[in-house]
N, C-alpha and C positions, 0 to 999 in steps of 0.2 A: 583495459578500457578505464580511463579516468573519468569519473562522473562528478560534475560540479554539484555542490549542494545548493538547492534553490534558496534565494534570499527570503528572509522573514519580512512580513508586511510591517512589523513593528519590532525592530531589533532590540535585544537587551543591551542597554548601554554598558560600556566598560566599567563604569563606577557603580553598577548595580551590586547589591549584596544578596547572597543566597541566605534566606532567612529560615528555610526548611528544606531538609533532604529526606525525601521519601523513598519508598521501594521503586516506584515508577516515576513519580513527579518530584521535581525540585521547584521551589518558589523563590523568585527573585523580586526585589523591591528597589526602587530608586526615587529620588526627589525629582519631580518634573516641573519646570516652570510653565505656567499657563499663559494664555494670551493677555491677561490683565496684569501680569507681573507677579501674581501670587504663586505659591508652590503647593503641590499635592503629591502624595505618595502613589506611584504607579506600581503595578504588579504584573508579573508574567510567569507562566509555568514553563518548564523545560522538561522534556522526556526523550528517551532514545528514539531515533528515527526508525521507520519501518519500511519493509519491502513487501511488494505484492507481485505475484508471478502468475500469469495466465499461460499455462502450458497448452500447446497445440499438439494434439496427437497426430501420428502419421496418417490416420484416416480423415483428418480435418476437424475432428471434434475438439472442443475446448474442454479441458479437464477442470471442472469446478469441484467444490467441496460442499457438502452439507455438514454444518458444524453445530456442536453444542459446547458451551463453556459455562462454568458456574456463574450464576447471577445474570445471565443473558438469555433472551429468547433465542430459539434455534434460528440459524441464518444460513444463507448461501454465500459463498465467497470464493476467491481465488486461493491459492496456497500463499503463505507469507507469514511474516511476523517481525519481531524486533531485530534490529541490527545490534549484535553483541559488541561490547566495548573492545576496541582494537581491530574490529572486523570492518572491511570496506563493504559497500552496498552490494556489489556484485557477488562477493563471497557469501554474504548473507542470503541473497536471492538463491544461489546454488544450494546452500545448506537447507533453507526452508523448503525448497522444491523437493529435495531428497527426503527430508524428514516427514513431510506431510503427504507425499505421493509415492515415494520409492523410485522416482524417476530422476535421471540426469538429462541434461540437454546440451546439444553441441552449439547452440546459438541462443544468445540473450539479446533482445532488442529493447532498449529503453523507450517505453511508450509515453511516460509522463513522469514528471518530478515537480512536486509543489509542497508548499507549506500551507495546508488547507485552513488553518485556524490562526487568526492574528494574535490571539492571547496565549498561544502555546508555541514555543520554539520546538518545532517537530516537523521533519520532512518525510514525505511518503514518496517512494520510488516505485513506479509500476513498470514491470517488464512483461514481455511476451517471450516465452521459451519455445524453441523449435528443435527438431532433431532429437526427439525423446527416445530414451532407452531405459527400460525397467532394470534397475540394478539392486534393489533392496526391498524389504518390507517397509511399511509405514512405521515410523518411530515417533510417537506422539508424546507431548508433555502430559503430566498427570492431570492437568486441567483442560484437556481437549478430548472430544469425541469427534472423529472425522470419518465421513463416508465419501468416497470419490463419486463424482457425478459427471460423467462425460456428456456434453451437450453439443448438438449440431449448431452451426452458426446462427440460424434463425431462432432456435430455442434459446441460445445464449443472449441474443438481443432482447427477447421477451423477459428472460430471467433478470437481466440487468436493470430492467425498469420496474421491478416489483419492490415493494416496501421492505422485504427481508433480505435484499441484496446488500452486502456489507461494504463493498468497494465504492463508496459514494463519490470518490474523486473522479472516476471515469464515467459516471452516469451522464453528465452534460455532453460528453462526446458521443454517447450512444443516442441521446435525444437529437443531437445535431445530425447524426447519420440518418435517423428516421425522417428528418425534415428535408435533407438534401441528398439526392441520389449519388452525387459524386463523392460525398463523404461516406456514404454507405459502401460504395465500391472500395474506397481507401481502407475502411475498417475491415471489409471482407478480405482484402489482400493482406493486411497486417496479420489477421488471424487465420491465414491459410498455412498449411504445413510447409510450403516452400517459398 
């Protein structure tokens, strides 16, 4: 499955210079001509893309996580994380699902792909994983505490609309589903086990 990278709302120009290389973020700057003919220095961050995976268990529950990470308040999220260098997004989704839940899936459906922040060159790919099979124990990074939290569909909808739900990119879709019965049915079908 070849997955196109969503375009940036403000692409980094080819002549931009990287002025800082960090552990997670790089900073790029360039001279930008303004409408009055003057020039200003523009700046944008770049970071590795991320994947988000909503696993659907065979009984229809969506497998969420309750997480703690250093420097963050506890939150509820899907499985997911950074795409490693040289890794494609589907490989990353499969790896993150296995590491954070111990499951593999026979089917991955791309639900959403976007660059959510105009000042950061960063794409977020959201998948739904079906046909789950438990294959391993959870294997977490040193900076993660994760507890699996299976949720029935209606519970998932309510959790997604709480303030501590981490996957902000899909929240508008859940609100839209709450407002439009046909969208709710589409969401229910997407998050069903078959």
